N, C-alpha and C positions, 0 to 999 in steps of 0.2 A: 388489299388491306382496308379494313374499314373506316368509312370517312365520317368524321366527328364533326358535329354541327359548330360552326365559328362563333356563334353568340353566345354560347355557355362560357366562352373564354372573358368575354366582357363582365362577366361577373365576379373574376378573380381582383383582388384587392384589398387595400385598407378599408374598413368602415370603422371609423371610431379609433377606438384603442386596438383593434384585434384585424387581423389579415384573414380574410374569407377566398376559398377557391373550392372548385368542383374538379375532381378527377376522378379515373375509372382504375378499375382493379388490375392489377399488372398481369393476372392470367386470364381474367374473363373480362373483356374490355365493355362487355353489356353492362356490368355492375358499377353503379356511379357512387360517389362519395361527397359529402358536403364536408369542407374541413376548414376550422377557425382556428387560429391561433392568437393566444392572449399573453399576457406577460407570465402565466402560470402554469398554462394548460395547452394541450393540443386537444381538440374536441373532433372526433370523426364519427359522422353519421350516414348511413347508408341511406341513399334517396330510394325510399320504397313506399307501400303503402301503408307500413307500421312503423313509423319513423321513432316511436317512443321504446322500442323493444330493440333496436339497431344502432344505439348511440353508446360510444365510449369516450371516456376522461382519460386522458395520461397526463401525468404531471410532470412538468419540465424538469422537477427536482430528481427524478429519476432517468432523466436522459443523460448519456453521454456523448452522443454525437448524431451528426446528419450528414449524408452524401447526397450529390446529383451526380447522374451521368446519363449519357445518350444511349439510345438503343443502336445494335450493331446489326451488320449483315449476318444472317445465321441465326440470330435470336429468335425469329420466328414470333415474335411477341411474347414468348414466354421467358419472361426475366423477372429478376429478383434481386434485392439488394446486393451490390458488387461493391465493398468498398475497396477493391483493390483496382478500381478505374473511376477516377471522378474526374469529371472535365472533359477536355476532346472538343472536337471541332463538329460533331454531329453527323459526321458524312455517313451515309450507309442507304441502305435500301427503305429503312423506315424512318420518318421524321419526328418519330415520339423520343418522349425524355422522359426520366423519373427521377424521384429522389426516395430515400431511406431514412427512416428514423429509429434510431436504437434505443428501448427503454429497459430498465432493470428495475420495476418495481416490486413491492412486496406482494407475493401471493400465497394462497394456504397451500399447504404440503399435501400431497396425495395420501400417504400412509399414516401419518401422525397428524398431530394438532400443531398450532401455530403456523407462522410464515416465514417466507425467506425469499431472499431477490431470486427473481426469474427473468430470463430475457425473452422481451417481446418485442417485435421486428415487423414496423408498420412501413408499407412500400405503396407508392401513388405514382401513378402514370399520368403524366400531364397531357391533355386533350391537344391533340396534335394540329399545329397549324401548317401549311406547307413549308415553312422556312424550318428546318432542323435548329439552327442557330437560335432562333426566337422561343423554340419550344426548351431548349437547353439552358438559356437565359432565365426562363421562367422557373424551371426546376431549381436553378442555381439561387436564385431569389428566395425561393422559400428554404431551401435549405441554410442559407446564410441567415435568415431571419429567424428559425428556428436556433441555431447554435447561440445567436445571440441572445437569444431570449432564456435560452438553458444556462448560460454561462451568469446571468444575473441571480440564480437561484441560489443565494448564500444561505444557509442555514443559520439560526440564532438559538444557540445552546444554553442555558445555565448561565448566561452573562457572556459567554464567548463571542466576542466581535471577531468575524473573519474580514481582513483588509484584501483588497485585490492587486495583485500584481502581474506581469506579463505571462501569458501561458507558457511552458516550457518547450522546447523545440527538441530535447534530447535526453533520453534516460540510458542509463547503464544499468542493466539487468544481469547480476551477478547470481548463478545457478549452479548449486551443487547436486549433481545427478543421483548421489549416493544417499543423500539425506532421507530421513524417515525410512519408508518402506522401499526405497529407490524408485520411486515415480515422480519424481520433482520434473523431469522433462516430459512426461507425458501429460502431467497435470496442466503443465503452462501451455501445451500447445491445445490441449481440449478445452480450456476455460480462458485463459488470460490473453493469449496472443491476438485472437480475433477482437477481444474488448479493445485492446490498445488501438488496433488498426480502425475499428469503429470510432474510437474517441479524437483519432486523429494524432497520434502521441508516437512518433518515433522511437524507437528504442535500439539498443546495441547489446546482443546477447553474450555474456562472457561465462563460460562455463569452466568451473574451477574442477581442476584434477588433482589436487593434493593439499594437505594441510597448510593453511596459512598461505594459500595461493590468493584469495581474495585480499588478504592483509597486504600482500606485496602489489596486486594490481592498484590498490586504492595508495597506497605510499608513493607509488612512482607516477601515478596517472595526473595528465593535465585537467585538473577539474574545472578550467575555464571552458572546457568543451562540453561539459555535462551541466544539467541542471538539477539533477535528482540520481541518487543512487540506490536500487531497488535490488531486495535481496529475496530471492525465491528459494527458500531451504528453511531449516530450523531455525534456533535462537542462536546456535554457535556460529553462524556464518556471519551473523550481524556482530556478534563480539567481534570476531576477526576485524570486520569493515572499521567498526570505531575505533579499535587500538590502531589500527593502521594510519587512520586519519589524525589520530593524536601523536603520531610520532613523526609526522612532516615537520619541515621547519615552518612551513606557513599553516600550522595547525589551526590558528585561532580562525581563520577564514574557511580553511576546508572541513572543520566539525561543523560549520552553519550549511554545507551542502544538506539539502532535504533528503531524509532516508526513509524509504519505503519499506514495507514488509508483505509478502505474498506468504503463505503457510503451505511449506514443503516438507516439512520434518515431523518429528514425533509428537513433540509437546507443544508449539506453536503459540508460547504464551503472550509473545508482543503482538503477535495476530489476533489472538482473541481479546487483548486488551484494547487495540485500535477499534475491533468491531465494536466493545462493550462502550468505549467512549463516543461513538457515533449514534449512541441508544437506540440501537437496531435489536430486534428481538435475538436471543440466544441461537448462536448457528454453531455448527461442528462440520469437519471434512470439506466436501467440496463446496457446501454452501459456505462455509467461512471464507473459502479461497475467492469465490464468486464474489462476496461483499466486499472484501480486501483490494480486489480487483476494481471494483467501482468506486470504492474510495480514492484509489490511485489514480483513476481517469478523471475524478471530480479535481484532486489535486488541492486540498486544504490542508495547509501546513501548520503546525502549531509547535510552541517551544518543548524540547525535552531534556529533563534532567539527566546528568551524567553522574556517577560516584565513583570519586577517586579510591582507590583501595590500594594502601601501602602494605607490602610484604618485606620481610628482611631484605632481600637481595633484589625487588625489581617493584615496579608500580603498573597499574592494571585501571583501566576503565569500564565501569560497567553500567548496565543502562536496565536490569531485569531484576537481579536479586543474588542475595549470598546467603549460603546455607551450611550449616554445622550440625553433624549428629544425624539424625532419622531421615529428614528429608534428603541430605546430600548422599547417604549412603544408598537408599533408594535410588535413586536418579543413576547413580554408577552402578549399582548391581542390576539394574535392569536393562542395561546396555547389551547384554546377551541375548535380550528378547527384541532387539529393535525389529527385526522383520515381520513382527506383529503390528507394530505401529503403537498407537496411544494405550493399546492394552498392556505395554510393557509395564507402565507406572503401577496400574492395578495388581499385577503379578509383583512386581518388586516390593510394593507395600505390605501384601499378603506375608510374603516370606519374611520381610523385616518384621513384622509383629510377631510372628513364629518366635524371633530369635532378638527379642525386645533389648536393646543396650542403653546402658548409661553412660554418659560421656561428662567429664570431669574438666571443668576449665573456669576462667574467670571472664565475666562478662560486665562492662561499663559502656553508658551511652551519656551524650549530650542531649537533654530533653529540650523539646521545643519551647522557646522561652515564652514565659505568659506576660503577653505584650497587650495593651489596649486595642480593641478591635478597631480598624480603619475603615472608612467607607469601601465598600466593595468597588474594585477596579476590575474592568471585564479584562480578561485574558485576550491578547491579540494573536492572532494568527496571520498567515500571508496565503494566499490563493495563487494558484495557477489559472489564470483567466486573462481576458482581454485587459490591457491597462486602461484603468480608468481614472480621472482626476478625483481625488478625496480631498478632505479638510486637513488629511496628515501626511498625503503623499503627492507628490507632484506626478504627472503622467509621462510616462516614458514611452517613446516609439519602440516597436518592436517588429524585427521582420517576420516573425511567427506567432504575433498575438492574434492574427485571423488564422484559423487552422486551412482555409482555403489557400490563403498566400503561403502558408507552410510547406505546401504541396512542391513548388517550385524552388525551394532552398537548396543550397549546395549540400556536399555531404562533409561529415565530421570524421577526424581522424581515427584510428583505434584507440580502444581504451585502455589496453594494456600494451607496454614494448614487446611483450614476447609473441602472444598469439597473431597470427595475420589473417586478414579475411580471405575468405574462400569463397567467391560466387557458386551457385549453383543454379540449374535450371528451376523456374517456378511455374507450376502448371496453376492455371486460372480455376482453383478448385470451386469456387461460387458459382461460376458459370458452368463448369460439368454437371454440378448438382442441378442446377435447373433444365439442362439438356437431358437428364434423367427424370425429369419431372416432380422434383422433390424440391418445391418452389415454396416460399412462404407466401400467404395471401393473405389479406385484410378483412376476408369475409368472415372466418371464424374469429377473430379477434374483435369483430364489430358485432356480430349476431350472438355469439354466445354468452351466456351468463358469467363462465369461468375460462377466461383464456389459460391456454397452456403454453408453455415456453418451448419454442424451437432452441434446444440448449447445443445443436449441432454446432460444432466449430471446425473450420477444415484448416489443415496444417500449411503454412506458408514457407517453402523452403527457400525462397527466392532471398539473396542477398542484395539489399537495396541501400542508396546513400542516406545518410542522414542530414538534413537540413542544419545549417548554422544557424545561431540565433545572436541576439543582440549582445553587447557587452553585459556582463553582469551588474546588475545593479549594485550601489555601494551598501555593504551589510548594515543593517542597525548598529547602533552603538553598543558593544559588549559590556556588560554589568560587570564582568570579570576583569581585572588589572593584571592577571596573572596570568603565566604560561608554563609549557609543559617542562619537565624536566629533562636534562640532556640524557639521563639514563634512558635506554631505548627498552622496551617491554618486550621480554621474551615470553610469548604466550606458550601456555601450557595446554592449547586447545586440544582436546580429546575426540575432535573429529575422526570419522573413520576416513581413512586414506583410500582417495576413489582410484578405481580401477581406469587408467586411461585409454580412451577410445579415439578411432580416428576423427570424430570431429571436435573431440575435447579441446583442441589446441587452437581453434578458430573463434574469432569473433563473428557474430551475425549481426548484421546490421538491418533493420527494417524501418523503412519509412512509411508515412500514410499515402493513401492514394494520389496519384499524380502523374506526371508524365512519366516517360520511361527512364531509365538511370543514365542513358547515353547521354539524354537531353539536359541532365541535370550540372550546373557549373561545377567545377572541380572543388574541392577542398580548399577553404581561404589558408594561404600559406602563411599568413601574418594574423593571428587571432588577436583580438582586441587586448589590450594590456589589462591587468588585473588591478583592483583598486589599490589605493595606497596602503601598504601592508602596516599592520598594528605593531607596536612595539613587540620586539622579540624578548622571551625570557621563559622560565618555568611557569608552569602553573602553580601556584602555592597552594597549600591546604592550611588555612590560617586557623582552623580550628584544632587540628590535630598536631600536639607535640611530637618529638621523634620517638619511635617505638623503643619501648626500653625506659623511658623517662615518666616521671609520676604524672599522672593527671592532673588539672586543675580543679579546683573545688568546686567549680559550677558543673562538673560530670557527677553523674549519679553512679554509683557502683553496686550491682546487684550482690545481695548479701549469700544467698547459695552457690554452691560450685557444682553441683551435680544437675545435669541437663538431660533430656531427652533430645530436645532439639532447638536449635536457636535458627529462626529465618528472617533476614531482612528482605521487604519486597519494595521495590521502586516503581512497579505498575500493578495493575489490578488484578491480573491473573498470572498463576504458577504453572498452567499449563491450559489446553482448551477446555477441559473440564473443571479446573479446579480456582474458583473466584477467592483468591487469598486476601487481597486487600480491597474490600468493598469501597472504602471511602478514598483509595488513589486515585490520582490524576498524573498524565504526562509530565505536568509542569509545576506541581504542588511544592517541590521545594523540599519535600519530606522522605525520611527513611521510616516505613512502618516496619517495626520491629516486633516481632513474636518469638516467644521462648515459653517451653514447656518442662517443668523440674520434673525431678525423679520421684518417684511414685504415683505416676499416672498409671491407671491399667490400661491393658490392652483393648478392652471394650471401649472404654473412654476415648482413646485414641484413635480408635476405628470410627466411632461416632463424631470426632471431630472432622475427620477426612470428609466422611459423607456428607456432613452439614456445610463443608466448603464448597461442595459441589454447587450449591445455592448461594453462597455467600454468606451463610447465617450460622457460622463457626463460634462467631463470638456471643451468640445468644442460646447457645446449645446447653451451657453449664458444664463443660470440661473443666474439672479441678486441674490446678498448676498452670493452666493458660494464663499468659501476661502478654498485654499488646500494649505497646510505648509508640508514639509519633516522636520521632528523634531527628537530630540534624548531623551527629557523626557516632561512632560507636568503635569501641576495641575489644577484638576477642582475643584471649590466650588459652588456648587448650593446654591442659595438663597431664592428660591420660594418652597413651601412644595410639588408642583406637579413636577411628572416626579421623573422617575426611572433611575438607572445606571445599565448596564449589562457589564459582562464579559464575552467574548467567549459564549454570549447569556445566561449566568447564572447572575439571580438577586443577587447583591450584598450590595442593600440598597442606601441610600440617599447621601452618600458622606459626607464631601469630600475626594478626592483623589487624589494622585500622581503617577507617573508611569516613568520608565525609562527602555530603552531598554537594554538587555545584548547579545550581537551580538554573532552567533554560539556557544550559551550555550548548546543545545541539537543536536539530530539528527533527520533525517527525511528521510525514504524510500520515493523518490521523481522520480525515473527513469530518 
């Protein structure tokens, strides 16, 4: 093995506010890099005769994680980042140690304009000293410093101030393998799984196998064991989860569990909205999935409005939209084309335009009250990060506030009472890749003007234990003094019933790199007690009179009774391609109401939806289109034709009424 000079090691250390060091390439030890870490960036410069052409700057705001690991027997110096083995004692034939940094910056697309997030992996070999433990400590010092600096990169967007709370230790990921084109599981293993491992975020995967399965899981789960619920599917599965949370006796605390979304369906409206809220360039398909996975790893959480929907015999809670007429019919009619993905909505729109209908009904709404504008108050959100004292929050200790310490936490119990965990062997795929010679090197990333991402991710089939976390912090005071009605919601979700497979009845628990599962402590048999419960009782809708009763004078009644469509939006996007409510925010406390009266031509309606792809439909001059910002609405269909959908799910013919509840839930939105 090559003998490296010890003198260069003395150059590593803090210089002012920056950390400096010299490291070698993981593949070619003769290549050397000068690395500098500041509070906002990691600068890598190849030590060569042309330093100006070999410098790369990586923003820590694009970093999801960093891991350190020793070199092992058999690696032969041909190693790359392996998030599956962090730490260790450094025993082996080589005294070297490594640290790998994972970035997802915006890079230009190959075949089209614009940019999207792409993976960039930087791996460095610590110049070895004779003591393997000393080399590993140096690699761990750099990894810890990079993680700490990246955790402090909190964005400031349009007056939104993100507070910091302890980083979560456990995610429950609910995945519907039949959603969209039936590729949700493949998309998860190809794009999301390794990203969570790189970020040091443990998760348990729950695969749904029937309609309302997710609803049952979250209704019965001990949510103290989870820091967030993540949905990998279309919008229908999140509809199940929210209504399941609101059916619990402790709904007030349960609904404040942060909700994450990963697009795996056809429409993916909330995922497109979350991406839009992050002020990132437009993205679709797998690029949208990568963006939402990145935002999930960063863990910024904001309030989420929910809308209470009252029907004659039941009550639902909605997060996305309410539609009657043209839009609802397109959504339901296009189900037959589900296998073609998002194109189904285009086909459904063209077919419905060919047989355009008019729907007769009564519409009324409570407009946004004209109040004097108050001084702007920054919206607050909560961040999964290290606990840091602020003016508004006291620092709380956390077993897993440091990702490195999270590696040695114990396991968590199952998410669902019915599925059982089933361990399976886990090949070290990253290590196998390097033995076949496909190893990421820093050389191209530093010397080339345009870095290209190695987006290959390897499937981890190992069932690992999840670490326990601190007792949950006391939830912020809830502005709502009302609670859920005793009437349980009987969801009419139109999700396709999944075909059960051998692995679909199992929870798969994954943890970040660390000691072997056998060395982890056993699950905590006495989980920490929940915070003091809030007063029980139904969540009241004070703005809504009983269905069938006259509306107050403050409501505005639409004079016409013939409509082509009525659409109430609670988020910005109706699908990946349709920017339906450009001014919407997840916590604006508004219902964005659109309706189109009878008399609109087919050409004008088509022009409206084409303009909606750019969010320009309000300026395209379509006659009969009306837009109102409201707090509540009532819809009473008078003709038998036409259906009503809530979050894309069929709910029946109506009548119905709805009211927005600002900030009732929480959303991981970056």
